[in-house]
N, C-alpha and C positions, 0 to 999 in steps of 0.2 A: 225178796231181797231188794234193798234200796241202796243205790250207789250214787255218790255225787261225782259228776264230771263237770269241771269248771263251775262248781257251785249250783249246778242244775241237777235235781234228783232224777235218776233213771230207775224205774221200778221194773223188776222181772217177776212176773206172777202168772197165775192161771187165769184170773178174772179181774179186770180193772174195777169192776163194781164193788169189790170187797175192800178197796183202799179208802182211806179216810181223806180223800181229796175230791174236789169238784171236777168230775170227768166230763162235764158238759162245757167247761171253760174252753174257749177257742184256743187258748194258749197251751192247752194240754194235748199232746200228740199221743194217740193210741195206735199200736201196730200189732199185727199177729205174726209171730215168728214163723218163718218159712222152713226152718231147719237148716238153712245155709249160712255159713259163717259170714259171707259177704253181706247178708242182711244185717247182722250185728255190727259189722265194721262200718257200714253206712251210717247207722245211728250213732256209733261212737264218734265217727268223724264229724257228724253234724253237731254233736254236743261240744266237741273240742274246739269247733270253729265259730259257734254261734250261741248266743244267750237269748234267742227269740222266744224259746218255750219256757213256761213255768215248770213243766214236768214232761217227761217222756215215759210212756208205759209200753212195755213189750209183753204180750201175752203168749202163753203156750199151755196146752192142756196137761203137759207133764213139765212143771216148772223146774224140777231137778235137772232135767236134760237141758233146759234153757240156761239155767245158772251154770251148769257144768261147761257148756259150750262158751259162755261168756267169760268165765274165769280162765279158761284155757288160752284166751287171747292175751293174758297178762302174766307178768311175774308177780307173785303174791308175797308181800312183806307183812309180817305180823308185828303189831305194836301193842303197848299197854299204857294206860294212863288213868287218872282219877279226878273226880270233882272233890276237892279237899275243902272242908268247912271247919272253921275255928269255933271257939266257945261263944263268940258273939254272933254266929250265924253268917259270917263273911266268907266269901268264896276266894280261894287262892287261884289267881289268874295271871297269865303271862301276856306280854305284848310283843309280837314278833312280826316283822315284815309288813307292818301296817294293819295287822289284825289282832284282836283279842283272841286268846286261845287258852286251852287247859294243858297242864304239863303231861307229856306223853313221850314215848320213844320206842325204838325197835327192841324187840325181845332178843336177847343174845342166845347163842347156841347153848343148849342144855340148861337154860334159865326158865323158871316157872313164870307164868303170866303175872302172878301176884308179886313175886320178887322184882320182876322187871318194872311193874307199875311204881312200886315204892322207890326203887333206885332212880328212875327217871324223874320223879318228883323231887327227890333230894338233889340230884345233879342240876336240874334246870332252875330250881328256885332257892336252893340252900336250906330248905325246911328240914327240920328234924322231928323225931317222935311222931312220925306219920303212922297212923293206925288204919289199915285197910278194913273196910266193912263189906257191904253187899255189892254184888254185881249190878250194874245199871242196864247196859245194853252193849251191842257191838255195832260199830259203824264201818262204812266202806267209802273210800274216795280214791280217785285215780290221779295220776300225774305222769310226767315223762322224764326220763333221764337219758340223755343222748339218743333221743327218738325211740327208746324202749318204753313200752307202756307198763306202768306199775299200778297194781291194785293194793292199797294199804288197808288191812283189816285191823281195826283197833278195838281192843277189849277195854271197857270202861268200868270203873268201880266208884263207889262212894267211899270217902276216907275222911278221917278227922286228924287235926293237928292243933296244938295250942298256937295262939297268935304270937308271932315272933318276927324279928327282923329277917328280911329275905335278901338273897344275893342272886341276881339274874345271871345266867350262864351266857356270857357274851360270845363265846366261841360257837354257840348254836344260834347266833343272831337274835338272841332274846334281849330286848331293850329294857324290859321292865318286868319284875315279878312283884305282885302286890296283893293285898287283901282288899276285896271290893264288896261293898254293900249292894248286893244285886237288886234289891228293891229300888235302888236309885239308878240302875243301869238302863240306858235307853237303847233298846235293841234296834230301833228304827234309824238311829243316827250313828251309833258306834259300830264300826266295821267288825264283824265277828263271823267266823266260819259257820255255815249252815249245820254241819255235823256236830259242832260244839253246842249250838242251840238245841239240837235233838237230845244231846246228853243232859243238858240243864233242864229242859222241859220234861223229859222222862223222869228225872229225879224228882222234880217238883210235883209231878202227877202221882208218883209213888209215895211222896211224903208231903201231903197238902198241909 
């Protein structure tokens, strides 16, 4: 399981050597889970207060137990969204609070993941005729609301829609909804959330 805390990835796994990262890098912290919640809380606090590490890895021979203990420390909110592509190959992206993002939002009670994804796209961007395709991946990131820790689990899909005029949802602090030629997008200079990069890169890997 990969979770972003303040844009730093936290990996919960059985063996760090199975991950596709350089575990010899001195900026990668590797720790063996002791089975005590305080151990997890110490690492969470570290990531919430510091960005000194490129990644933090916590290992345990039974990763399901590790993941269960970790998620028990959070209120889990489920969301759905999509990477929407038009007939020109442009990506539908939004700009919110200084970052480029993809349209997504909370799944309402008794709402399916797929319906939630399409609804959020339509609400946040004004797009219509959105056709949901395949699932891409599920991402996790954390934040706080009134000192309560939240773990957001977001289900991501590939979707298509015809190129059209868009309308950003201002009440959700969305400053811009636009079609972008991603081949011209500079990931090194344009602020964009790391989990959004994971979605885009996963899609591009599946659709070279």
